[in-house]
Structures are given as C-alpha cells and as structure tokens.
N, C-alpha and C positions, 0 to 999 in steps of 0.2 A: 691055531692062527686066524680061520674062522670067527671062531668067536671074537676076538680084537677086531676084526676087521667090520664086523657087524656092527660091535660098540663104537667103535670111530664112526662108521656111516653115521647112526644114530646119536652121536654127539653132536656132529656136523650139522645135520638137520635141525637140530634144537636150537644150535647158537645162530644158523642161516634164518630162523624162525623168529629169534629173537633180535637180528640185527634188522632184516627187512621190514618196511612197514609201504604200506601204499595209501596216498592220500588222495582223493577225490577233490574233482575243480573248487567245491564249495568246503573243503574242509580245510584247516591247517593245523600241525602239531608244534604244541608248544613244549620244546625241550628242557629238560632240568639234566644238568651232569653232576653227580655225585651230592642232588642236592638243591645247587645252584643253577638259578637260570641261565639258559647259554643262549636260544635263538628261539625264533620261529619258524616254521618250514614248512614248506608243502605249496603246491598241488604236487602228485608223481611220489615217485622213488625216493624213500627216506632210508639212509642208511644209520642205524646207530651202534653205539658200543654196549655189547650186552651185559647184564648187569652195573652198566657203569651209566648208562643213559637211560633216561625215562619220558617218555612222550605221553600228552595227554592232549588228543584230539578236541578240537572246539570247531561248530560249524557255523559258516556266516551267513545261511540262509535267513529269512524273515520266520520269526515264529509269534505264530498264533494265540496268545494266551487267554484264556477267560477267566476273567475276576469274579470270581463267587457273588451272588445277591449281599448287598451289604444293609442291614438298616441303618436309616437316615431320618436326622432328626434336620426338617430344613429352618431356615431363619425364622417364616413365619410359624413356627411349631407345629408342623405337620411331618407324621410320621410314615414314611414310603420305604419302600427297599425297591435298591436300583441294584444293577448288576451293567458289565461293560467287558469290552475286548480291548485287547492291548496288543499292538502290531510292535515287534520290535526286532534287531539283529546286534550280535556280535561285528562293531570294530575295530577294537585292537584285542584280539588276543591274550596278549602277555597280561593286559590288566583284567581282564572276564577272568584269569584264573589266578593272580595272584592277589589281586586288591580284594577279591571277596571269597567268602569259600564256595558258597553255590549261587553263582548269577541269577539261576533263573527261579530259585526260593525267593532271594532276595528282592528282584525284580517285582513276583506276583506281591509279595506283603507289603512294598511300597507303595503297589497301584492302589491296594484297598486301602490303606489307610490314608493316603491321600484321596482318592475316593470319598470318602467319609467327610475329610477336612473342607473341600472344595464344594460341593455340595451341603453342607450344613452351612455355607455363609450363603444360600443364593435362595429365593424364595420361591415356591412351590408354583407362579405362574410363570418366572424366570427358567426354571429347571424345562417346566414341558416345552414354553417357546423359544427359548434361546439355547438349542442342543447343542450347536455348532462353537458358540462361544466355549460352552463349558469344556467342551471336547477339546477347544486348542488350550484352555488353561491349563486341563489335565495333563495334555501333550508335554506344555514347555514346563511344568511341576517335574511331573516324572522324571523327561529327559533331562533336567538341571541335577538333578540328584544320582540318575545313572553313570552319567557320564566319568566319573571317576573309576567306573568298573569297566567302561571301554562297552559301553551298551548305547546305540542311537536308539529313544523311541520315537518312530515313524510316525503311528497312529493310534487314538485311543479315542472309541465310538463307545456312549453311552446306549445301549441296545433297550432295556427294555425299566418301565418306571412302575411298579406296582403299588397301586394306590387304596387306599382303606375304602368301602363299602360304602359310606355313608358321604366320603369326599368325593366318589365316583358318581355319586347320587346329587349333591350337591352342585359338580360341576355340570352335569347332564341339566338341571335345572337353570343354571346361570346361562349355558347356549342357548336353551329354549326361549328365556328371556331376552338373547339377543338379536334372536332370529326373529321376534315378534317386533323388540323395537324396530330393527332395519325394515321389515314389513310395512310398519305405519308410515315409518320417515317417507318410503317408497310412494305408498297410497296419499300422503300426503302432499309429495311432490307431483306427482300425475293430476289430482284434483287441483291443485297452483298453476298447472300449465294448463290445464281444460279450463280453467276459468278466464284465465289470460286471455286462453285462443277464443271465448263466447264474447268477451268485450271487445276486441278486435272485430269479431264477425258483426257485433252489434254496431259499433259505431259504424263499421260499414256501410250497413241497413240504413241507418239515419242518415248518414250522406246520400245514398244513393237510394231514393224510394223506388226506382224502378227494380232493383237488384230483389226487394219482397216481392214482387209478382214473378219475376224470373225462377226463384226458389219452390214459389206457391206451385207454377207448372209443372216442375222439377220432380216435385212431389205428386203430385198426381198421375205422372209418367211412372213412378216407382209403385204407386198403389196400384196400379191398373197391371201390372203383372202379378200381383197376389191372387191368390182363386180365394179371396172372399164372397161372402154371398153381399152383403150387405155395407156400405161404407160413407158415414155421414160427415162431410167435410165442408164445414163455414168458410164460406167465401167473404174475404175481408173488401170492404168499402173501397178500399184503393185500388182495388181491382177493376171493379163496377164504372169507377168515376169518370173514366171516358164514355161511355156508354150514357150515361146519364146525361153528361153535358152533350150531346147529340142529340137525346130525344128532348132535351130543353129547348134544345136552339131550335129545331123539328117545330115546337108547337108555338 
C-alpha cells in the first residue's frame, strides 16, 4: 500500500511540475495545444495541460547584439572593416515564435547583410563624418524587415571603422594640410585687420599734426621705464617748430 501511495505522490508531483509555470514580468509564454497556437500568456502563474500544452518563453527586454566586423568596400573603393551594435526587443511574441525559426539568429544575419549593403553605398568621408545619418538609415531598414517577425529595432550604432594604414596616413596628411590652410587664412586675416588699423591711424595723424607730438611724448615715457643704458631717439622737426618760431621772433 505504501508503495502505491509513494508512486501516486510522485505522479502528482510530476503532473504539477508539468502544469505549473511562473513567468516574470518581462516574460511571455506562447502556448501551443496539440501543435496549434492557442494564446499568449503572462506574466504570473500559468497552468498547462500536461503532455497536451507546450509553452515557449519569450523575453520582452531590450537585447544588445554585437554585429561582428564586416569587410566593406565603400563607394569610392576604399576597403574598411566596420562593426556595430544593434538594440532591439520583441513586441509580438506570437510572430517572434511562429513567423521565424530563430529570431535572434535571423536578426543578426539581417543586420550583417544590411550593414555591408548600406556602407557599400557611402563614401569614406560620409562614413566618417555622417555617422548619425548612417545609423538612422540602418535602423530604418532593419526595423522594416524585422517587423513581420514581431521584432522592433530601436537603435543601430556603428562602433568602429578600421582603416588601412596607408589610408590613415593619407587622412593624417590631409588633416595637417587643412590645419596649415586655416592657420594661413587666420594669419592673413590678422594682417589685413592690422593694415586697416594702421591706415586709419595714419589718416588720423595726417589730419591732426599735434597727435604725432603726443605720440612722441608717450613713446619717450615708455622708453624711460626701460632699463636701457643709452637710447638714441630722433626728434621730429614738427616738435621743435614752435620753439624755432619763438627764437626767430625774439631775434
């Protein structure tokens, strides 16, 4: 009798284990009954009919998937290696299980092929300078293709662009030449402004002869503060002209 009781208890435990499922807040269960889709349940306690119902769990959390480095030839025939990261999540558990065999693998393969296709249509300068535009285009294309699978792609980020050594040196030379060009432009602009200021100052001095004398006195004051032993400074005749007129008047 005890043997039958123990066997019955074991059978009940097995049936309960097969019947009861507990799903977390971020999980959903796709229920199949005798091979046919029944419903989507969760979260919380789920009861199944043993050996008749089968449940497949699906996580609704955002998945970060690394896209391996891809060999890409850009539109201007430059060979680069590019990797990226893909952020997506399941929004329809039924489609994610029924419409595609393995939505994780399918999404990864789609992302790799789309990355090569999109970057192959862009030039190297665009790939380096317009990263946000390329990320948006990748996200839209991948999301459009994964929508029938119940997968929503939220973000695609190109992480690293690996350039050949000769291309890196060429870009460095180009950047250096650009910096030199900007420095020359700034220097020329400064010379232009300085010459304009000198021209205006000369015009003022020409219109106001007394201003040159004031400037002369100011220069003498500045020199007097220097610790120079001997300073030879020519005195303009205009400065002595009042004294000469006074002497001529006295004579």
